[in-house]
C-alpha positions in Angstrom: 112.9 -192.9 107.0 114.2 -193.1 110.1 116.8 -195.9 109.4 120.6 -195.0 108.2 120.6 -195.0 104.5 123.5 -197.6 104.6 121.1 -200.1 105.8 118.2 -199.1 103.3 120.6 -199.5 100.5 122.1 -202.9 101.9 118.5 -204.4 102.1 117.6 -203.4 98.6 120.6 -204.7 97.2 120.1 -208.2 99.1 116.6 -208.3 98.0 117.9 -207.9 94.3 120.3 -210.3 95.0 118.1 -212.8 96.6 115.4 -212.4 93.9 118.3 -212.7 91.0 119.3 -216.1 92.3 116.0 -217.4 92.5 115.4 -216.9 88.7 118.9 -216.8 87.5 119.9 -219.2 84.5 123.1 -217.9 83.1 126.2 -219.0 85.6 128.0 -215.6 85.0 124.7 -213.7 86.1 124.5 -216.1 89.2 128.1 -215.3 90.2 127.0 -211.4 89.9 124.1 -211.7 92.1 126.3 -213.7 94.7 128.8 -210.9 94.5 125.9 -208.4 95.0 124.5 -210.3 98.1 128.4 -210.1 99.7 128.5 -206.6 98.9 125.0 -206.2 101.1 126.6 -208.3 103.6 129.8 -206.0 103.7 127.6 -203.0 103.8 125.6 -203.9 106.7 128.4 -205.5 108.6 130.5 -202.1 108.0 127.4 -199.8 109.5 126.0 -202.1 112.3 129.8 -203.8 113.5 128.5 -207.2 113.4 130.6 -209.7 111.8 130.5 -210.0 108.2 130.3 -213.9 108.2 127.2 -213.7 110.3 125.5 -211.6 108.2 126.6 -213.6 105.0 125.0 -216.6 106.6 121.9 -214.9 107.4 121.4 -213.8 103.7 122.3 -217.1 102.3 119.5 -218.9 104.3 116.9 -216.6 102.2 115.5 -218.0 99.2 112.7 -217.3 96.5 111.2 -213.8 95.8 112.3 -211.1 98.3 109.3 -209.9 100.1 108.6 -208.2 103.4 108.4 -210.5 106.8 105.2 -210.2 108.2 104.7 -209.3 112.1 101.6 -209.2 114.0 100.9 -207.2 117.4 97.6 -207.2 119.3 95.9 -204.4 121.4 93.9 -206.0 123.9 91.8 -203.8 126.5 90.1 -204.7 129.7 86.9 -203.3 131.2 88.7 -200.1 132.5 90.1 -199.6 128.9 93.6 -200.5 130.0 95.8 -201.8 127.6 97.3 -205.6 128.1 101.1 -205.6 128.0 103.9 -208.0 128.6 107.6 -207.8 129.5 109.7 -209.2 126.6 112.5 -211.6 127.8 114.2 -211.6 124.5 114.6 -207.6 124.8 115.8 -207.2 128.5 112.2 -207.7 129.9 111.2 -204.2 128.3 107.2 -203.6 127.9 105.3 -204.3 124.4 101.9 -205.6 123.2 101.9 -209.2 122.6 102.6 -210.4 119.1 105.4 -212.0 116.9 106.3 -213.3 113.5 103.4 -215.1 111.7 103.2 -218.7 111.0 102.5 -220.8 108.0 99.1 -222.6 107.5 97.6 -219.7 110.0 95.8 -216.6 108.7 97.2 -213.1 110.4 94.5 -212.8 112.8 94.7 -216.7 114.0 98.4 -215.8 114.3 97.4 -213.0 116.4 95.3 -214.7 118.8 97.8 -217.3 119.4 100.3 -215.0 120.2 98.0 -213.4 122.9 97.4 -216.7 124.3 100.9 -218.2 124.5 102.2 -214.8 125.8 99.6 -213.7 128.3 97.4 -216.8 129.1 94.5 -214.9 127.7 92.0 -216.3 124.8 90.7 -213.3 122.6 88.7 -212.6 119.6 90.2 -210.6 116.8 88.0 -207.9 115.9 89.8 -205.4 113.9 93.1 -204.8 111.7 93.6 -201.3 113.3 97.2 -200.3 111.7 99.1 -201.9 108.6 102.5 -200.5 108.6 105.8 -200.8 107.2 108.2 -200.9 110.1 111.2 -198.9 108.6 109.0 -195.8 108.6 107.9 -195.9 112.3 111.0 -195.2 114.1 111.6 -198.8 115.5 115.0 -199.5 116.9 117.1 -201.2 116.6 116.7 -201.5 112.8 115.8 -205.0 111.0 118.2 -206.3 108.4 115.1 -207.2 106.4 111.8 -205.4 105.5 109.0 -206.2 107.8 105.5 -205.2 107.5 103.7 -205.1 111.0 99.9 -205.7 111.3 98.2 -204.2 114.4 95.0 -206.0 115.4 92.5 -205.4 118.3 91.2 -208.1 120.3 88.6 -208.5 123.0 89.3 -211.1 126.2 86.8 -214.2 125.9 88.7 -216.1 128.6 91.8 -217.2 130.4 93.9 -215.6 133.2 97.4 -213.6 133.4 100.0 -216.3 132.8 103.6 -215.8 131.5 105.7 -218.0 129.1 109.4 -218.6 128.3 108.9 -215.4 125.9 107.2 -213.1 128.7 108.1 -212.4 132.4 105.3 -210.3 133.4 101.6 -209.6 132.3 99.9 -206.3 133.1 97.2 -203.7 132.0 97.9 -200.2 132.0 96.1 -197.0 131.4 96.9 -194.4 128.7 98.5 -192.0 131.1 100.3 -195.1 132.9 102.3 -196.7 130.0 105.7 -198.2 131.3 108.7 -196.1 130.1 111.1 -199.0 129.3 109.1 -199.8 126.0 110.6 -202.6 123.5 110.9 -200.0 120.5 112.0 -203.1 118.4 108.4 -204.1 118.7 106.4 -201.3 119.2 106.4 -197.4 119.4 104.6 -195.0 121.7 102.9 -193.5 118.6 101.5 -197.1 117.7 100.4 -197.4 121.5 98.4 -194.1 121.3 96.9 -195.2 117.9 95.8 -198.8 119.7 94.1 -196.6 121.9 92.4 -194.2 119.6 91.1 -197.3 117.7 89.7 -198.8 120.6 88.0 -195.5 121.7 86.7 -195.3 118.2 86.2 -198.8 116.7 84.7 -196.8 113.3 88.2 -195.5 112.5 89.8 -196.6 109.1 92.7 -198.7 109.2 96.1 -196.7 109.5 98.7 -197.7 106.8 102.2 -197.4 105.5 
């Protein structure tokens, strides 16, 4: 685990509280789950230096059985085997591969293709699920308050042209030995980039997982 232990504990306590509040019947148990949720918020605030009220508000918006959030990323390559990357506006214009949270009523691959189109101007056909990874196990920084599963797809360009968006300030292709140094590590790690190149070079590789 690459995350601080206080975050792991706080996240798990929050998940227990959220799921408990979903199914609780007894008013006294409801009060106990709310106390657990508050405790998780205090732990996370203490460790992150974020205002506890902000975290409590974030936790109170969560309902239902607690499950990981789902994110998609896409490795798209041109004819020169260069990787398509974008500068992420929300992360000080650092570089990443296109992607984002999944949307309701769309499959994961449909969301992946949609993200590429919205962030780069290219249309793609999704060809492979390359990786299915737990974000907390991969060294992403900064940590997320909630558990996240990241799906990395490969996609082939079918049309379009490089176009920035409100989310991206630059679009470019990069060879494996020329990847930018200022990577958005909250979204992708150097190791994940290396694995995308490996899956592109050898499409028969099995999906990486965990």
